[in-house]
Structures are given as C-alpha cells and as structure tokens.
DOFI-313649 format. One record per atom (N, C-alpha, C): residue in one letter; x, y, z. Coordinates in steps of 0.05 Angstrom, whole numbers, plus 5000, padded with zeros to 4 digits. Example, Ala and Ser with C-alpha at 12.3 -4.5 7.8 and 13.67 -1.06 7.14 Angstrom:
A526448865156A524649105156A526449345156S525749555142S527349795143S525850015157
***
This chain:
M667574562056M668374342053M667674152080L666173972083L665873832107L667573552107P669773502121P670773242125P669073022137I668972832125I666972562133I668772412151T670972272135T672572042146T675372052134S676871852144S679471822129S680071542132V682271472120V683271172119V686171222106T687871022125T690771002115T691370762105V692970802083V694370542073V696870612066T698970342065T701670382057T702170222032T702770352009T703970151980T706970161987D708069941976D710569871986D712269851958Q711069871934Q712869871913Q712070091890V713970151876V712870321850V710570091832G708670201823G706270121805G703770011820D704770021848D702169971866D699870161862R697670041863R695070231865R693470191889V691570401892V689770371916V687270401903L685770181911L682670141908L680870281927L679570481926L678070661945L675470631940E673370561957E670770491960E668970621980G666870741976G665270891996G662770861992T661170882012T658370882015T657571062033V655771362028V655371532046V651971562047E650971542069E647871622073E647771932082W646372112069W646772352073W643972492073A643572742078A641572922069A642173172078P641073352067P641373642074P640573742104S642273862121S641373862147S638774102148G637374012172G635074182177G633374232156I631774432159I629774462135I630174742125L629374762093L630474992083L627775162079T627975382090T625775562087T626275802068L624375862046L624776012028L622576242027P623076522030P621376712032P620576802005I617976831995I617176861965I615577131966S616877271951S615077531948S614177601918I615377441902I614877541873I613977271859L612377221839L611676991820L611977031793P613076931776P613976601775P616276611784L616876331799L619076301817L619875961813S622275961808S623675691804S624875601830I624075391838I625475281869I626774961857S629874961865S630574721860S629474481878L628674241868L627574121887L630173901895G632073971894G634573731905G636573951913V638173821930V640673951938V642673771936P644773901916P647273721906P649473691931G650873461929G652673481948G655273351931T657173471933T660073351914T661873221942F662273011932F664272811951F666972861935R669072841957R671672871939R672972691958I675172521942I677272441961I679772571949W681272661979W683872761976W686072541988R688472591974R690872421981R692572612004D693272502027D695372622041D694172852056A692773012050A691773252062A689873422046I687773492061I684673672050I686073892041G685474012016G686174232001G688974301998V689774562007V692974572001V694374382012G696274241997G698374002007G697573751999G694773741994G693473521987G693273461954T692573211945T691473191920T688873111917N686873261903N684473161898N684172971877I683772681882I684172501861I681772411848F679172511861F676772371856F674772551863E672472601848E669972751859E667372641839T665372641854T662672601841T660972751858T658672771846T656672951857T653872741852D651772851878D649872651875D647872841889T645172821881T643073051887T640872911911S640273031925S638072941947S636072911933S633572831946S630572871934S628973001956L627073121940L625173291963L623173091974L623073122003L621272962017L618373092017S618673372019S616473542027S616773812018L614573932009L614174192005L611774342013S612374532037S609874682047S609074942042L607275072039L607175342029L605175392052S606075642064S604875822085S601975892075A601776062057A599276142041A599176072015L596376182002L596476221973L596576481962I596676661977I598076941975I600377041976L601577231966L603877311967L603877541993P605777612011P608277402005P607477082024L608876882014L608576662029L611676552035T611376302047T614176182054T613575882045A616075862034A615675532023A618075412040T616975172054T619175072070T619774752054L622074662053L622774432038L624274312060T623773982062T625273822072T625973582053F628373442060F629573262038F630273012048N629572792037N629972552039N632472482045P633672252058P636272132059P636972062033T639372052025T640071982000T643071802007T643271581989T645371411993T647171451965T649871481969T651771591950T653571381951H654071181935H656570961930H658270991909F661070971911F662871071889F665170891897H666170851876H669570681871H671570801855F674170831864F675970931848F678470771854V680770751835V682770671839V685170881829D686570911850D688571141853D691071001838Q691571081810Q693670891797Q696371001798T696471261812T699171451811T699971511839V699871331855V700771311882V703471261888P705171411898P707771341904P708171151928P710170971933P710970811952P710870961981G709770851999G709170982024G706770952033P706871082063P704171102071P702171312059H699671352065H697671522051H695771512066T694471762074T692071802085T690471922062Y687771762060Y686371862042Y683572012055F682772262052F680472342065F677872382048L675872372056L672772352045L672172612054T671372822031T669473022041T667373092026V665173272034V663073312019V662773632021D661973761999D660874011994D657774071985V657074271992V654474401980V654774591965P653674731943P653774931931P654575171947A655775381943A656375631954A653775761955G652875901982G650576021980G648275901993L648375661997L646675482002L646475492036T643975612045T644275602076T644675332093T643775102080T643574892093T646574732092G646974582108G649274392104G648374082101I649973892105I649773622100I650273502124T648773272135T648473132155T649172832137T651172712154T651372412142T650672232163S649172042162S647971902179S648971582184A650871572159A652371312162A653871292139F655971212137F658571152123F660570962123V661770872102V663670622102V665470782078F668370742089F670570882068F672670652070T673370532047T675570322054T677570382028A680170272037A682670312019A683970032020E684569901996E686369681992E688269701973E690969671979E692769661962E692669431937I693269461916I693469311893I695669261886N697269031884N700268981877N700269041841P702669141830P702669141802P701768821791N700768871768N700568651749N703168511740P703068241741P705868131731P706268131705P708568121698P709368161669P708267921652V707267961631V706267751612V708467601596
***
C-alpha cells in the first residue's frame, strides 16, 4: 500500500458529511520484463491500481471508507526474438483516475483522510504518481423540511 497524500477537515456537528474528490495521474513504475519459455501464453495488457480512502489512519486504527480500481493501458510490447526462450518487455501509458465520495458517517471533530494505491500482490512493478489532487469539504446537514 503506497500513501499518495492526505487532507484534514473538521466537522462540527452530528449529521455533517464530508465530500471527498480526487484525481490521480499514475503509471506502473519502470518496465515490466517477462521471460517466456513456453507457449501458449496469456499476458495481461494492463496493470490494475486500487485507490483507497482511509479515515483517521491507514490500515489498523483507520476506516477504509472508499475504494475503486482502474487499469493502466499498454503503451508498447517488445519481444526479444521469435523463438523460445524469449523476453517480453511491456511499458504502460499514464492513466488518469478521478473519483468522488461522500463520507456520510463521519463523527464531529477533526479527521484526516488518506489516499493510497495498491497493485496486485506478486507484481514486481510499483506505481508512480506524476500529479494528484485530493480535497475534502464539510457538508452541513440538510435543514428540516
């Protein structure tokens, strides 16, 4: 789990909500190289990134209130030869992921929201973020009708 950024907001009454919005431009880090010694072979042509918002702490002690997964797209695929064994080298395009979420169960007080990203276990590449925006805004309760 890679922390990207955090934002703090204070809610002052029961019934307040917090609007969270984010945009992250990201790509798998480096180049993914796969040795290939048998065919047929299936290669994923994208790398998924799972973005999570945590309230008050990351992991234990915090609350995971939102998550979404997006997948990078393949930029290029290079093969070292046309006979086995060969090496496939994959590079990926930057991907822009946008999301918004309303935390409707936030208790009154100051709260820090953390934005993180994960890639699947076993993947040798990580995630690089080139730009991001993460905002939080208090929403007061609706007046009685």
